[in-house]
N, C-alpha and C positions, 0 to 999 in steps of 0.2 A: 403682280407684275409675273408675266408670263415670257418664256423663251420664243423669240418669233420663227417662222417657219421659212425656210429657204428652200422652195420648192422647184425642182426642175421638171418641165415638161419635155416628154420625149416623142420622138416621131421614129417609131419601129417600123421596121419592113415585116407587117405581119403576114402577109401571106409566105415568105422565105426567112422565118426567124432563124438566125443564126445566133444560138444562148452562148455561145464562145466569146463572142464579138460584144454580143450584149453586156456580158460580165465586165469587160474590160472598160467599156464606156461606163457603166456604172462605178468602177472603181474610179475611174477620173471624174466623176462627179462629186463623190465623195472627198476626193482629195482637194478638188476646189471651194467647197464650204458647202455644197447641197447636202440639205439635211432629209429632205423628202423627195420622192418621185411621182409625178402625177403620171399615172399608167391610164390611156384611153383605149382599150380595145375596140375596133370598129363594130359597132352594133351589128351589122348586117351578118359579120363572121361569129360573132358571139352567139346570135338568134337568128339563125339562117331561117327560120320559118317561126310563125307565131308561137307553136306548140313543143318546139325544140331548142334547147341549150344545146351548143357544140361541145362534145366531150373532149374532143383534142383542142380546141382552144382553151379550156378550161386547164387541161394540163399544162399547157403553154404559159398561163397566167401563173399556176403555182410555181413552175421553175422560175418564173421572173420573179415573182416574190423571195424565193430561195434566195435567188443571186442577190438580190438588194440587200437582204438581211446579211448574206456573207460578206460584204463590204462596210456593214454598219449603216445601211440607208433604211429609212421608213417608207412606206408605200401608200399612195392614196388614189386606190382605183376611181376610174370615173365610168358611171353607167347613163343608160339612155341620153349620152350626148348626141348631139344632132348639127354638129358643124366642125368644120376643119379649116383654119387658114382662111377664113371671111367667106366658106362656101358651107351653105346648108348638105347635110347628108343623113339619110335614110335607109332602111333595109327596103327592099321592094314591096315586100308584103305590107309595109305601112306606109304605103303610097296609092292612094285611090280613093274613091267615094263611099260614103255612109249607105251602101244600098239598102241594107236589112233595117237600118235605122229610118231611111225614107219611105221604104215599104210599109212599116209597122207604125208610120204616125210620129216617132219620136222626133223626127227633126225635119225641118221645110227646107233645110239647107244641105245637101247630100256631099257637094265640093264646097270647101271652106276658102282655099288657096289654089289658084292655077296660074300656070304660066313663068312662076320663080324658078330659075336654073338649079339645079341641087344635082348631087352625086346620089344616085339610086343604086346601091350595090356597086360603086365606086363607078359608075358611067354618068355622064352630064345628062340629065333628062330635065324637064319641065316636071315641076310640082302640080299633081292635082289630088289635091291632100283634104279630106275631111277633116271636121274638127279634131284635132290629136288628145286634146283632152277629154272628150267626152263620148267619141264612137266606143261603143261597149267592147266589142273584140278587140280592139289595139291595147286598151286600158287592160283588160285581162293577161294580155301577153306582156304588156309593160310590167304589170307585178310579179308575173311569173318570172321576168329575167331578174327583178330584184331579189324575189324570194329565194329563187334557186343559187345564184352568185354570191349574194351578201349570205345568204345562210349557210353556204359552203366555207366561205374565206374569213368570215368574221373572226373566227378565233386563231387567224395566221397573227404570229408575233410580230411579223413585219407590218401589218396592215394596221393603220392609226386612225383613218378618217376614210371616208367615202364621198365622193363628190358626185352629186346627183342633176341631171338635168341640165346641162351645158346648152345654150343656144336656143332653148324653147321660145324665149321672147322673140328671136327671128325667124322662128317657124310659123307662127299663127298666134293671133291673139283669140280670145273667147268672152265668155260673159263671165262677170266676176263669179257666180255661183259655180259655174264650171270650173274655173281656176280653183277655187275654194274647196271644192270636192275632191278634185286631181289631187292637189296637195295632201288633201287628210289622207286619201287612200295610198298614195305614196309614203306618207311619215308613218302611219298605221303598219303598212306592210313591212316595212324596214324594222319599225322597232319590235316587231314581234320576233325577228331573228337576230337584230342587233340591238339589245336595249340601250347601252350605252357608248358604244362609237359616236365619235362626234360627226355630223352631217355638213357639207360645206354644200353651196351652190354658186352659180355666176351671176354677177349682176350686170346687165349691159345697157345701152340706150334706150330701147323702149321700157326696159324696167323703170326708169327714171324720168319717162314723159308720157306716162298714163296708159301703159298696159296692164291687163288684169293680173298679171303676177309683178304686182308692183314691190317694191322693196319692203315696205310695211308688212304686206303677206306674206313675202318671202321669209321674213324674219322671225315669223311665228313659228314657222316649220324647221329651220336650219340654225344651226349652232354658229357656224361665221358663214361670213358673206366673201366672194371673190369679185372684186370690181375689174372689168376688163377695160383697160386702159386703151386699147386699139378703138373703141367708138368713134364712127365715123362723124358722129353728132357734136362732137367737141368742135366749137368755131375757131378758125383762124388758128390751127393748130402748128402751123409753120412759123407763126410770129411768136409762140411763146417757147420759154425756155423748154429745153428736152423735159425737164423734171416737172414742170408744172401741171402737166394733166394727171399724173399719177397722184401727186399731193392731195390737189383739188378734190378729185373723185373719191378716194380715201375719206378726206373729211365729210364729204356730202355724204356717202354711204351709210358711215357711221353714225352722223346726227340722226338721220332719217331711220335707219333700222335697229340703233342701239344694238347692235352686234359688232364683235370684232371683224376688222375687215382686212383683206389681203389684197394687195394689188398685184394683178396680172398685166405685166408689162408689154408694151407695144413691141411689136417687131422692129428692127433697124437691121441694116445691110454694112458690111465691112466694105470700104473701097480705099481707094487712093485719094480722092477728092471728096471734100463735104459737098453735097448737095441733097435735094429733096427729090423724089418721085412718088408720083400719085400711081395707086394701084385700084384695082376693084376690090371693095370689101363689102359685102352683103347689099349690093347692087348701090353702094354708093362710091365716093371717092375719098380714099385713104392716104395722108400723107407721110411716107416712111423715109425717114433719114438715112442717108448714105454717110458714114463715118470712117475716119481711118480709125485702125486699132488705139492710139493712144485717146483718141478722143471717144471711144466706146468706154475705155477705162475711167476717164474723166465723169463720162454719163453716169454709168454706176456707181460711182462714188457720191456724186450729186444728189441722184434718186434714193440712193439708200438713204443719205443723210436727212432729205427732207421727209421720206416715210416715217423715219426713227423719230423725227421731232412732231409728227403728226399722229403718232401712235399706232401705227399698222402693225397688223397681227402677223404679217411676214410678206413673203414675195414670191409670185410665181414668173420664173424666167422662160424666157421664150426659148424654144428647143433649139440646140447648138450654141448657145452662148458658152464660150470657154474660158472666159478670164477668171481669174481668182477673184473671188466674191469676198467683197467686203462685210464685215458682221456685226449686229449689235448684241449687246447680251438680253436686254429685257424691252418689253414694250412699254413707251412711254404714254402719260396720258394724252388724250387728244387736245389739242392746243387752239385748232381752228374754231371759229363760232360760227355756225350756219342756222336761220331760223328754221327749224324743221317744219314748224306749223304754217309759217308763209308759205315754204316750198310745197306744203300739200295742196293748198289751196288752188294754186295754178302752178302745176310741175312744168310744162312748156315756157310760161314766161319767167319762173324762178330760175330754170336752168340759164337760157340765155341771158340774164341779168348777172348771173354768176360770173361767166365768162367775160362780159363786158367790165365788171370789176376786177378782174385778176390783174 
């Protein structure tokens, strides 16, 4: 049995970082029960060009790690993250066609994804994206980022895990051999500089519905899986109990991946009256609950209860959640039964049937 992780996602003003205020916020997180902070520096700031890692931002990261450690918090830095709040995000140098690959005959498809709105260096633009897994110059830059940042910070006593590749299943699909080679290169690069630190990655809707980055493939390279409970593919969300998506998705990913699973809770909004609002989330509609403060407390108590019963390894809380968190001391065994072999045979059909049976 292991102690579950209570991870607070942070939404920092990276362009104008006030370390004093950040320290105060970290202290409040520690007081309300957070054990770890998920810190996601914007990719375009930490790596402003393919061959350059920004020293100023590296210094800011070190200040943040020290500040977290000073109040008893651990840190999970996130790298190669390509989304924020349901919108894709990339550095400008990582958005374009694979002209060299096309000219040399390595690829017949110099552009993989076009038209999808994305934040490119924090400005909303359409993607004009080559295969991000197989374009050689990009992959070299991705590995440089991992090698440099993880190689420098892995010895910091506040850093307990690394979170890699959040949002890639929303960015683009690829061939299975390209996905396998990309994951192998990422894993090998990290393990050369961080041989033992546990690695996390995110499971989202496409991972469960036939993407080349399948849950089984991710589980071969990562120690823990974080399932994003905001996935808009969950049908009839507004007709379900608020805690149901998290409980079902944790059980499903654990059955398929055979790895410890954490639930990244879907966003909610505090309001004076209860109602649902539809928001855009990765070009789809996501139902977000608006809840009075007392209902938020009841929701957290309920969702932590079902996650504890279903053997979740922990929770990633949305940024800004300030309630005092419930706790559990140990991770229980998974109790829900899901036929993983049947699911693998036809993921889309099995996923739909799963929610009909809830």
